[in-house]
C-alpha positions as CSV (number, residue, x, y, z in Angstrom):
1,M,46.9,-16.8,3.3
2,G,44.7,-14.0,4.5
3,E,41.3,-13.4,3.1
4,A,42.3,-10.1,1.5
5,K,45.2,-11.9,-0.2
6,L,43.0,-14.7,-1.4
7,L,40.5,-12.3,-2.9
8,A,43.4,-10.5,-4.6
9,V,44.7,-13.5,-6.4
10,A,42.5,-12.9,-9.4
11,N,44.3,-9.5,-9.8
12,W,47.7,-10.4,-8.5
13,R,49.5,-8.4,-11.1
14,H,47.9,-5.2,-9.8
15,S,48.0,-6.0,-6.1
16,D,50.8,-5.0,-3.6
17,L,49.9,-7.8,-1.3
18,F,52.2,-10.4,-2.9
19,S,55.9,-10.8,-2.5
20,E,58.2,-11.2,-5.5
21,A,58.4,-15.0,-4.8
22,E,54.6,-15.2,-4.8
23,R,54.3,-13.1,-8.0
24,V,56.7,-15.3,-9.9
25,A,54.9,-18.5,-8.7
26,L,51.6,-17.0,-9.8
27,E,53.0,-16.1,-13.2
28,Y,54.4,-19.7,-13.5
29,A,51.0,-21.1,-12.7
30,E,49.4,-19.0,-15.4
31,R,51.9,-20.0,-18.0
32,I,51.5,-23.7,-17.1
33,T,47.7,-23.4,-17.2
34,F,47.2,-21.4,-20.4
35,T,48.0,-23.5,-23.5
36,D,49.0,-20.4,-25.5
37,Q,51.8,-19.6,-23.0
38,R,55.1,-21.1,-22.4
39,V,57.6,-21.2,-19.5
40,D,60.8,-19.7,-21.0
41,D,64.3,-19.7,-19.6
42,A,63.9,-16.1,-18.3
43,L,60.9,-17.1,-16.1
44,F,62.6,-20.3,-14.9
45,A,65.7,-18.2,-13.9
46,R,63.4,-15.9,-11.9
47,L,61.8,-19.0,-10.2
48,K,65.2,-20.4,-9.3
49,A,66.0,-17.1,-7.6
50,H,63.3,-17.9,-5.0
51,Y,62.9,-21.7,-5.1
52,D,65.2,-24.6,-4.9
53,E,64.8,-27.7,-7.1
54,P,62.6,-29.7,-4.8
55,Q,60.4,-26.7,-4.2
56,L,60.0,-26.2,-8.0
57,V,59.1,-29.8,-8.5
58,E,56.5,-29.5,-5.7
59,L,55.1,-26.2,-7.1
60,T,54.9,-27.7,-10.6
61,A,53.1,-30.8,-9.3
62,A,50.6,-28.7,-7.3
63,I,49.8,-26.6,-10.3
64,A,49.5,-29.6,-12.6
65,F,47.3,-31.4,-10.1
66,E,44.9,-28.4,-9.9
67,N,44.8,-28.2,-13.7
68,F,44.0,-31.9,-13.8
69,R,41.2,-31.5,-11.3
70,S,39.7,-28.6,-13.2
71,K,39.2,-30.8,-16.1
72,F,38.5,-34.2,-14.4
73,N,35.9,-33.1,-11.8
74,P,33.5,-31.3,-14.1
75,S,33.6,-34.0,-16.6
76,L,32.2,-36.4,-14.0
77,G,29.8,-33.9,-12.5
78,I,31.8,-33.5,-9.3
79,E,30.7,-30.3,-7.7
80,A,32.7,-28.1,-5.3
81,Q,32.4,-29.2,-1.7
82,G,32.5,-25.7,-0.2
83,F,36.0,-25.9,1.3
84,C,37.1,-22.7,-0.4
85,P,34.0,-20.5,-1.0
86,L,34.6,-17.7,-3.4
87,P,32.8,-14.4,-3.3
88,P,30.0,-13.9,-5.7
89,R,30.9,-12.2,-9.0
């Protein structure tokens, strides 16, 4: 992923840098991550238009793992290691 695309992830809905497959994956990630959102049949149908079953399992596992780490690491005081530096806000 190019640097411009990486920086655009936070505003993916308003960026023209992402394909439809990437957009639906990002929406899926948001819906899995935010507890007040759900993955409905319509979103799952859109996902299945771009990804096969093994890919959906892998995508779901990757999202779930990142959500796990976002809770686990700070609880134990594990700091970022600088592998993916983010620009200052």
